[in-house]
C-alpha positions as CSV (number, residue, x, y, z in Angstrom):
1,M,0.2,0.1,-0.4
2,K,1.1,3.6,-1.0
3,F,1.7,6.5,1.5
4,T,-0.8,8.1,-0.6
5,E,-3.4,5.4,-0.5
6,T,-3.9,5.8,2.8
7,K,-6.2,7.5,5.2
8,I,-4.2,10.0,7.2
9,Y,-2.8,11.1,4.1
10,K,-6.1,11.9,2.9
11,F,-6.7,13.9,5.9
12,A,-4.2,15.8,5.9
13,K,-5.0,16.5,2.6
14,F,-8.4,17.5,2.8
15,K,-6.7,19.6,6.2
16,R,-4.4,21.3,3.3
17,Y,-7.3,22.4,1.6
18,F,-9.5,23.6,3.9
19,D,-6.5,25.7,5.1
20,V,-5.2,27.3,2.2
21,G,-8.8,28.3,1.5
22,Y,-9.5,29.6,5.1
23,G,-5.7,31.7,5.0
24,G,-6.9,33.1,1.9
25,T,-10.7,34.1,3.0
26,S,-9.9,35.2,6.4
27,V,-11.1,38.6,6.0
28,V,-14.4,37.8,4.5
29,K,-14.9,35.5,8.0
30,Y,-15.6,38.8,10.2
31,G,-17.7,39.6,7.6
32,I,-19.8,36.3,7.9
33,G,-20.3,36.4,11.6
34,Y,-20.6,39.6,12.1
35,L,-23.8,39.1,10.1
36,G,-24.6,36.0,12.0
37,L,-24.1,38.1,15.1
38,A,-26.6,40.6,14.0
39,N,-28.8,37.6,12.5
40,T,-28.8,36.0,15.8
41,I,-29.5,38.9,18.1
42,I,-32.3,40.3,15.7
43,T,-34.4,36.7,15.2
44,N,-33.2,35.2,18.3
45,N,-32.4,32.7,16.2
46,M,-29.1,30.3,15.7
47,K,-30.5,28.4,12.5
48,W,-29.0,31.0,9.8
49,A,-26.0,32.0,12.0
50,M,-25.2,27.9,11.9
51,I,-25.7,27.9,8.2
52,M,-23.4,30.6,7.3
53,G,-20.9,29.1,9.4
54,F,-21.2,25.3,7.9
55,S,-21.2,26.9,4.5
56,Y,-18.4,29.1,5.0
57,I,-16.7,26.0,5.9
58,I,-17.7,24.4,2.6
59,F,-16.6,27.7,0.7
60,C,-13.1,27.5,2.4
61,F,-12.6,23.5,1.3
62,L,-12.9,24.5,-2.2
63,M,-11.4,27.6,-2.2
64,G,-8.5,25.7,-1.4
65,W,-8.8,22.9,-3.6
66,L,-8.7,24.9,-6.7
67,A,-6.2,27.3,-4.8
68,F,-4.2,24.0,-5.6
69,K,-5.7,22.8,-9.5
70,V,-5.1,26.1,-10.6
71,K,-1.2,25.0,-9.8
72,F,-1.6,29.0,-7.9
73,I,0.2,26.9,-4.5
74,E,2.9,26.1,-6.9
75,A,3.7,29.2,-8.1
76,E,3.0,31.2,-4.8
77,K,6.0,28.3,-3.4
78,E,7.7,29.7,-6.5
79,V,7.6,34.0,-5.6
80,T,8.9,32.4,-2.5
81,N,11.9,30.7,-3.4
82,Q,12.8,33.3,-5.5
83,Y,13.8,35.3,-2.3
84,D,14.3,32.8,0.5
85,H,18.7,32.8,0.5
86,F,19.0,29.4,1.2
87,V,17.2,27.8,-2.6
88,R,19.2,31.5,-4.0
89,E,22.3,28.8,-3.2
90,M,21.1,25.5,-3.8
91,R,20.6,27.1,-7.6
92,N,23.2,28.9,-7.9
93,L,25.7,25.5,-6.4
94,S,23.9,23.1,-8.8
95,G,22.8,25.7,-11.8
96,A,18.8,25.6,-11.7
97,K,17.1,27.7,-13.6
98,V,14.4,29.3,-12.2
99,L,11.0,27.6,-13.3
100,N,9.3,30.5,-15.2
101,N,11.4,34.0,-15.0
102,T,9.6,36.2,-16.7
């Protein structure tokens, strides 16, 4: 059995999707939280706040999945690597080129 077929790997992958989506939409969460809080105070009903919360969880997961699907994560990592001194030194020593030097 390959490691990529294990349950822990699949769980870690799903967690990573959520973490990336949550990080990219962190500003939105405050708006959703305020709307949910205001709605709960006005209507004295938690139903819509719960629906908005679960919808945000699903939205975060989908945004993270999409970021991996369109290879945004790879592009982001390459930008970080271009300014990392260790990576720059290793590329100079090995003669490796930057992936996309445009």
